[in-house]
N, C-alpha and C positions, 0 to 999 in steps of 0.2 A: 285683233286682238295681242297684249302682250303679256310674254310670261315670265315670271321669275320665281325663285326657290329660295326660303331661310332654312341655311344647314348649319347643322355642328354638333356636337357632342351634347349629352344628356345636362341637364342644367347649367347649362350656358343663355336661356333666355331667349331659347327660340319662340316659343307661343308669345313670349310679352312684347316680340319686336315684332311677329306677324299682325299682331293687334294693331301695335301702333302704325304699319305701311299700311294697312287695308283702312284705319280711318283717316288717314293723310289720306291718301287716293279716295276716297269717297268724298271728302270735303272736297277735292279739287274737282268735283262733280263725275266720276268717272261712273260707269257698272263695273263691281267687283265681285268675281265671285273665289273660292280659295279653298283647297284642298289640304287637308291632313293626312299623312301618311305616319303609319304606327306598325311595329313590329307585331306588337300586343291584337288580339282581340279586340274589336270598336262595335259595342254595339249601340243602334240609334234607338231602340227601344227597350223597355226594362221586362223585366221575369215578369212573366204571367198575366201579363198586358192582352190584346186581341190580337194585336199584329205581331208578337212573339210566339203566339200560338200559331197563326198561318205557317209562319217558319218553323216552327217544329214538325208541323204538320206536315211538312217535305217541300211547301212553297217555295221555288227557286228564289221567282222576285216579289217582293213586298213594298206592294204602295199604300204610305199612309196619306190621307187628305182631310185635313180642318183647316184648322187656321193658317197650318204651312201644311206643303208638300216633301213627302222624303220619300225614295226606296232603300229598301233591303234586299241587297244581291248576295248572292250566297257562291262569292269566287270573286279572287282577287282578280279585279281590271288592271291591267298595263297602262301605263299614266296616259300615251298617247292616245289611247280609245276613251278615257275621262276628260280628254280635253278635247276630243272631237264632239263627243256629245254638249259637253257644255255648249260647242257652236250652235247645237241644236236647238237647247233649251232657252237661249235668249242673247242677243246681241251684247255682251259682254266687251268690254277694254282691256281688264286686267283680270291674271289670275294668279293667286297668289299662293305660292303652296311652301307648307309647313312637312320639310323632310322631302327623301327624295332624292338624296345625295349624289346618288351613281348616274343618275341620269344628264343628259346633254343643255339644258336651261341655266341661263343666267343665275348665277345663285350669289347671296349674300350669306357669309359666311361668319357664324357668332363663337368659333373656338381655331385658333391655327391649324389646327391637326387636321382639319378636312379641305382647306385651302387646295383648292385644282385648276387648273386649265380654263375650267366653265367661271370661276370665281370673280364678280367685277367689284368686290369691296367685302373686306373682313371688319366689324366692327364690332365693340364690347355692349351687348346691348343693355347691360345694367348701369350705366353711364354714359348712355348715347343722350344727347339734350332734344329739345325739339326742333331745335334750329338742326340739329343732327339728321334727324329723322328726315324734315324737311328738304337737307341735302341729296339724302339717301333715296328719296323717294324725285328725286330731280333725275338722280342718273339713273332709276330705274325706268324714268321714262325715254330715256336715250339710249338704253341698251336691251330692256326688255325685246322680245319677239316671241311670233305667232310657235306654230308646231313646225316643227326643222325640217321635215320632209317639206310641206307648203313655201318654204321660201326659194324666188326665185329672184332674179336682178339683171339688168341691160336686156329688157325686150327677150327675154327667153335663153340668152350666151350663157351668163354666169347663172350657171343651176346647179351646182353643187350645194344642198341646204346647209350642210357643214360647216365649210368653207364660208358661205354666206351668213352662216350664225358667227361665227368667229369672227368676222369683221365687224358686225355691227357692235359684239360685245370689247371689242377694241376699240370703239370709235371710229373705226375706216370708214364704215357706210348705216347711212340713218335708213329705218326701216321705211321712213318718206320717200325714199329713192327707189322701193321693191316694186318688182310690177305686180299691177293690181290684180290681184287671182280674186274671181266672182263666183268659184265654182269649189267646194271641193268632196274630195272621193275618200272612201271606206270601202274594203273589201276582206270579206271575213273576217272583219274588227282590225284590221291594218290601215292605216292612214295611209293612202297613196297620193304621190305628189302631182299636183298638175301644173303644167307652165300655163303662160298668157293666152298663147293658142290654143291648146285644149281648153284650158279654163271659160275660153272667150268659145270656143266653137258646144262646146256643151251646157252653156249658158245660152245663148241662142240659137240653137236646135231645142232643146225642151222646153224653151218660150214658144218658139214657133210653133210644135206642138200641141201646146195648151192651150194655143189663140186660137186652134180648130174644134176647142171644146165650149160647151152651151154651160159654163163657170157661172151664170146667175142661177140656175136651179140649186145650185149648191152655195148659194152665200156669199161667194165669193165675186170683192168690186176691186180693189186695189191689192196687185201681187207682191208684194214685200219679199218674203221669202219660201222659197219650194223645196220641200224634203221628198226624195223617191226614195223608195226601196224595193229593190230587183229581185224576187228569191229566183235560183238557177240553178238547176240540175242538170246543163249541158257541159259536158265537160271540151274548156277552149282550149283552142289549140293556137300555137305562136301565128299571126297575119303574116300571109303571101304579101311577098312586095308584087303589087300587080303594075303594069303598065297602064300609066293614068296619061289624058291629054284632055288640058282644061283653058275655053277660052273664054275671056268675057268683053263683052262687047265685040263680040267678032275678031278680038287679039288673042294670040296664044300668052299667056301670063307665065313669068317665071316662079316655081313651086321648090323648095327641096324635098331630099329625100324623106323627112318626116311627114311635110305635108302632102306629097302625092300619097302614104300609105295611110294614113288616116281617111284622105279625100277617098280613095279609090276602095278602101276597105268600108267604109262607112255606105257607099255607094252599093256596093254588094250587100253590103247586109239590109240597106232595104228592099231590096230588091228581091232579096230570098224568102223576105215577108210575103212575097206576093205569090201567090199561085202562077208559074206560067210554065208552057210546054217545052220539054225537052230541056237539055244539057246548054248551061247559058255560056257563051264563049266571049262574048260582048254585049254592053251595054252602053245605051248612049241616054244622057239625058239634055232636054233644050228647053229654055227657060224664056221667052220673048214679051217684049211690051212692059217692062219692068217699070213702073214711076214710082216717084219717092218714097224708095225703100220698100215698098206693097208690091207681095207677090198674089194675094189673095186672084184678082183678077185676069193674072198673066196665062196668058197660054203655056200648054207644055206639054210637049210630045216626049214619050220615052220607047224605046225600042231597046229589044235584043235578039242578037243575032241578027240585024239589022230588020228585023219584024214589028211593026208596032203592037204594042201591047194596052188593052182596051181597059181602064183602071176608074172606079167613080170618084165622085165628086170629094169625098172625105178624104183618100190616100192622094188623088191630086193634090192638097191641100198641105198634107204631110209631107209630101215628099219635095212638094214646092219650097215651105217654110226652110224645111233642114238643110236640100242645097242650099237655099240664099242666105240661110246663117254659115254653112260652113265656107261661103265664096266672101262673106264680109269680112268673117273674121281673119282672113288673109290678104284683102285686096282695101287697099283704101279710098280709095275713088268712088264717082258715082257707077253703080251697075244697071245697065238696060237693058242685057243677055247674057245666059250661062250657057253654053254646052261644053258637058264631060262626054268622056268617052272613057270609057275603062274595056280591058281585055282580061278576062278573067283567066 
């Protein structure tokens, strides 16, 4: 998804230019969403309509469904929250924003007094020709980018979203060169950036767990998008750095501190969800006879404090799929055996 904002003072043609940009993007075959920002109260339904009465009665969110669907929310949502919600609603290619001139997204300015470091072009919206609009949309294709905090480049190395966004705006970096991120996370309405490793890990872990479920009874055939909501009332402390040894195919593999932290704390979290006797000091997971990247029939041995832990087939499946997902995210070769030992 690429984002661009049309900004300018009042009566400088923001809306007319926004419409032209949306039309040109749509004519090029893109799926477009748009956001209108205003300092004035904006009502999506007229006074004395049924939905208006719902809102007046105290409803925090009013949803109207007919030939179209609209949401009327009784609060001023942050731009990044809106952009994240758009990702959930549809597979949108471009979001064109009218307004939000103080935000850090690529901007087309319709007046010189709003030009800043995020501006990629200043135009006269009243004099611009159809050819000028086409050239402007060419630039938007090149310089637009996704939510700033989700931008990662160079295989997780170049991971400052603000710096990456600047490089894209200045034409030094292409969106196509960024790490492909498949998972997006929001915590308490704040978008949290995930680099390629964490994104892949979450994706493969969730897919692994889902593969143990009987999806046919829910009429799910092909999985294209997964939406997961977790309500949490447990205070989360900073993760501890645990000693972790990882062997794949009986060979110890090199992992950096961040990877070890994710592996060890993920293993600890899995085992904490299982009822075990006594205080856990060590955890050992061993999966053998992995064939064709499938672990469903692979034997698994789980030990805590060097004592075997008996787990049912369903729990075995979740631990196997989750563990394999972690390893598959950091190891490029063929995996036949996995052994992870964590000191808690």
